[in-house]
N, C-alpha and C positions, 0 to 999 in steps of 0.2 A: 436374266442377263446371260449372254452367250459370249464366251471368250475363246478366241483363236490363239493357240500357242504354237509358235514356229520353233521347232527343236524339241526332241524328246530325250535330252540329256538329263543330268541330275537336277538342274534348275527347272527345266520345263516340266518334268514329271512331278517334282515336289509342288510346283505351282498348281498343277491339275488336282492333286490330292488335297491341297489346302483349300482350293476353291470349292471342291466337292463338299468338304466339311461345312462350308458356308452356304450350301445350297445353290451354288453357281455352276452352270454347265460349262464345261471346257472340252475342246477337241484339240488334240496335238497332231501336228504334221511334221514328219521326220524324213529328211532326204535319204538317209541310209536305208538299205533293204531289210535290216533287222535291228532289234534292240538287244543290248546286253551281251555283245560279243566279248569273249575273254580279252582282258586288257592288262595294264600294269597297275601299280598300287597308287593310292592316294591316302592322305590322312584326313579324318574328320575330327575337328576340334569339339570339345564339350559344348560349345555354343550351338553347333549344328546337331550334335547327338541329342541334346535336349529337345530340339524341334522334332526330330524323328521319333523320339520317345513319346512326345505329346501327340503324335499322329498314330500311335499304337504300333510302331515298327521296331521297337528296341529289341524284342526277343528275336525277330527274324534277322536283324542286323548282327546281333551277337553270334548267330550261327555261322556267319560268313566272314566275320571280321576278327581281328586280334587286338587286344588292348595295348596301348603304348603308355608306359608308366614313368619313363625317364627320357630326357633329351641331353645328349652330351656332345660337346664340341671339342675337337682335337686339332693340333697343327699337323703339318704333313709328315712329322716325325713320330706321330702317334702319342704325343704328350697332351694331357688334358688341359683345355683352356677354360671350359665352363661345364657345369652339370646342374640340372634342375629336375625336380619331379614333375610329372605331367598327369593330366586326367584325374582319376580317383586318388592317385598317390599324393596329389597336392591339395586335395580338399574339395574338388568339384563333385557335385552330386551325380554327374554323368561322366563316362569314360572318354578318353581320346581313343579313336579306333583307326587302325590301318586296315584297308580293305581294297580288294581288286575293284577297279572302277567299273569293269563290266559286270561283276557280281552285284555291286550296289545298284547299277542301272537296271539290271534284271529284277532285283528285289522291288524297286520302285515301280517298274513296269507291271509286275504281277499285281502289286497293290492297286494300281490304276485299273487294270482289267477286272479285278475283283470288285472294286467299289464304283467304278464308272461304267464298266463294260468294255469288252475287248475292241469294239468298233470305235472307241474314242481315241485310239492311237493308230494313225494312218501312216504307214511307211512308204518309201519310194516316192515321196512328194516333196520337191524342192520349191521354195518360194521364188516365183518369177517377178512378182510385183504386187502392189496393192494401191487402193485409193480409198479415201474416207470422205464422209460428209457429216452433217450434223446429227445423223441418226445411226451411223455405224461405219464399219470398215468392210470392204470387199477385197479378199486376198485371192491371188491366182497362183496355181501350182503347176509345175511341169514334172514330167518323168525325167530324172537326171541322166538316165542312160540315153534316151532318144531326143530329149529337148522338146518333146511335144507337150502341149498343154493338156492336162488330164482332169483338172478340177478347179472350181472357184467356190469360195466359202464366204458367207456373210456373217458377221458377228458384231457385237457391241464394242468389243475391245480386241486389239491385237497385241500380243506380247512377243517380242523378239528374244527368244532364249536360244539362239542359233549359233552361239560360240564365237571364237576368235575371228572367224571369217564371215560374220553375220551379214546376211543380205538386208535385214531390217536396218541395222546401223549404217550400212553402205548407202541406203536410200537417203539418209539425212546427212551423212558425212562422206560423200562420194570420193573426195580427194585425200582422205586421211590414209597415210601409209602405215604399214607396220614398222615398228622400231626394233632393230636388231640390237641385243644387249652386248654382243661381242663374245659370246660363248656358245659352244656346241655341247649338247648333252647326249650321252649314250645310256640307254636304259634297258634293263633286262630283269628276268626272274631266274633265280638259281635255287637249287636245294643245297642245304648245308647245315652244319651244326649251329645251334643257338649260340649267340654271343652276348656277353654282359647280361645274363639272366633271361634273355629271349624277349624282353619287353622294352627294349631300349632302341631309340633312334639315334644313330651316330652320324655326325657330319665332320669330316676331316679335311684339312687343307686350307684353301683360301679361294678368293673369287675366281682365279684363273687356273686352278688345279684342285679339284674337289672330288671327294667320294662320299656318298650318302648311302646308308643301308638301314633296313629295319625288317623285322619278321612280320609276315602276314598269316602266321599260324602253322600248324604241323603239316609236314609232307609225308609222314610215315617213316618207319625205320629210324626213329630218333632224330630225324632231320626237320628243319624248318623250311618254309618257302620264304626266300629272302628277296625283297624288292630292293634294287640298287640303281644308283645313278652315278655315272662318271662324267666329269665336266672339265673342259679345257677352254682357255681363252683362245680367240682366233684373231689373227691380223687380217685386214681387208674387210670386204663387205659380206653381206649375208649370202648363204647358198641360194640357188634358184628355188622358186616355190615348189617345183616338181620333185625336188630332192628331199622334201620333208617326210618324216616318219618312214624312212626307208630302212630296210634291213642291211646291215653292213658287217664286214668281217671285223673281228675283235682286234686284229693287228693294226687297224686304223688308229687306235688310241691306247691299247693295253700296255705298251712299253712305258708309257708315262707313269704307270702305277705298279711297275714290276717290283719295286722295293717296298711296297706298302704292306708289309707283314708285321703286325704289331703285337703278336701273341694273342690278344683278345679278338683280333680281326685279321683275316687273310684276304685282302682285296684281290690279289691275282687269282687265287683259287675260286673266289666267288665269280669273278668275270669269266674264268675258264669254263665253269660248269653251266653257264647260260646256253641254252640251245639257240635262241634268237636274240640278237641285239639290234635295237632300233635307234636311229639317230634323229635328234630333234635340235634345230636351232632355238636358242632362247629369245623369245619375242614378247613384246607387249604393244600397246598403243598408248598414245598420249591421252590422258583423261579429257573428257569433254564436259561442258558446263550445262548440258541438258540431255535427258533421256526420254522425256515424255513430250509427245507432239499430238495434241488433241486426244484421240482415242487409241494412240499407239505408244508403247513404251518398251524399254530394253531391260534385260535382266541377266545376271550371271556374267559370263565372259563376253557376251555381246555388249554389256553395259560397261564393264570395268575389267578388261583383260589385263592380267598382272603377271609379273614374273613369279616363279614358284618358291620364293623365300617365305618361310614361316608357315607353309602348308595351309594356305588361306583360301584359295580360289573356290574349291568345292563347298567349303563351309559357308563362305559369303554368298554363294548362289542359293543355298538352302535358306539362309536368312532373308535374302531378297524375296524369295517365293512366299515366305510366311508373312512378311510385312506387306507385300502387295496384296495378298489375299485378305489380310486384316482390313486394309483400307477400302478395298472393293466391297467387302461385306458390309461396311458402314456407309457406303456411298449413296444409297437410295438411288436417285436418278442422276446424280452428279458424278459420273464416271471420270470425266476429265479432271475434276477437282481431286478425286481419289488418286489418280495417276500422278498429279503434281505433288500431292502430299507424300506419297510413296517415294518419289524422287527426292524430295526435301529430306526425308528420313535417311535414305540410303546412299545417295550420291556423295555427300561430303565424307562419310566414313570410308567408303571403298576407294574414293579418290586418294585419300591420305595413305591408306594401306598400299595402294599401287605405287605411289611415289616413293614411299619408304622402302618398298621391296626392291626398287632400283638401287638403293643404298645397302641392300642385303638384310635389312631388318636387324634382328639380334645377331645374325651371323657376321655382322660387321666386325665384331670383336676378334674373329679369326683373322681377318685382314690386318687388324692392328697388331696382333701377335706376330704375324708373318713379317710385317714392316719393322717392328722393333726388335725381333729376335729371329732372323731368318735361319739361323743354324740351330734353333731350338733353345731350350732353357732347362735348368735344373729345378727352378721354382718359378711359377707363373706370377707370383705376387709382385716382385720388383719390375716385371715386364708390363703387366696389366693388373693394377691393384683391384682387389675384390670390389671395392666401392664403385669403380668405373665399370666393371663387368656387370654388376647388379643393376646399374642405371641403364645400360644398353638393354638388358633383358626386361626390366620393368617398363621402360619406355615403349617397347614393342607390345608388351602385354596390354598396356593402357590403350594404345592405338588400335589394336585388333580386337578389343573387347574381351580379353581373356583374363580379367581380374576375377578371382574366385568369388568374392562376395557379390559382385555385380551380376555374374551369370546365375548364381544360385538363388538370388532373391528378387530379381526383376519380375514384374508381372508377365503373365503368359501371353503369347500371340495366338493361342488357341481360340478360334472364333466361337467355339462352343461355350467358352467362359468369358465372352465379350462383355466389357463394361462400357461406360459412356465415353471413355477416353482411351487412346492407345497406350501401350506400355511406354514408359520413358526410355 
């Protein structure tokens, strides 16, 4: 079996590695000119770290990532709304990791080069179109700089792992627009002192005025590399497409966080120390009821673009990759049936997460605290009782597959340990 993977991001690279373990050939085509450019931070949940560990990548990941052992929510006055342990600290067998997205992509790319061969990742090739018949798929690629066709590739399966602006998804859903959530995000990396023990992710504020920060490891001289996001609600429509991911001056938003000095965190100082600040509008797409079309399927952000509540997007892409490889390894000659089964396993789960992320997931309790006590509180309990907070947190854990026992004890997706039936 030969698989064409469109997109060499986290999901595409993990798919190639998982297929290789099953003895299935894969070639990745990436529109960008290089893989693994320095980027900003993401969090990998224990669900995904388990998969990378079973692929033999845990030691490499630990070298470039930092463990997160606590998650704490605060209001905009710096008063704690909720706190919970994360990763190893709450009983998972695998950590939660904060990692630079570019470093993770580079790690996965190197593993692909080592295991599949460097020629299996072809950069500078953007998908222009494809057609399929009963025997396979023929994909056509162009040079994104010149627009000239440079290559056509035939395979048994085509996987669209090409992100939020997926060309594969657009082929089947040409009229589906992006959905602007109503907030702009400004993101950066800064060096600074560790806060709250150095292994804590903090989220302060509410839906339309929020600051998130966590450490991605030591920067030297006793300082940490801090990944941070500032977020503000916006009136009116979305910015034009060409304004995405642009570098902006901090004055565009920094005054809204000028007073956010809480003793344990100094948001203005963190913002001020960033050398570059990038602006992103918060977008997703409406879930669709189908990912697989004959020999073509979707994966990761191409399948289920979601808002960044709950740190789920990258982890869910890794799970997609593992489940897809599992089913293709069991497919024999019925690849179309394998793609349908993959879809049946993954689409409902990721659809529900994407929809709940629109309601902020567990972060919704921060909005409730702001609504009920906009001037702050001396005690959170009469404002938002613990039982109510616990239910918000537990509900999102159930939805996103982050219940400790379930993650620790479920059967493996490792195709080398394949049984007669897939893991539940």
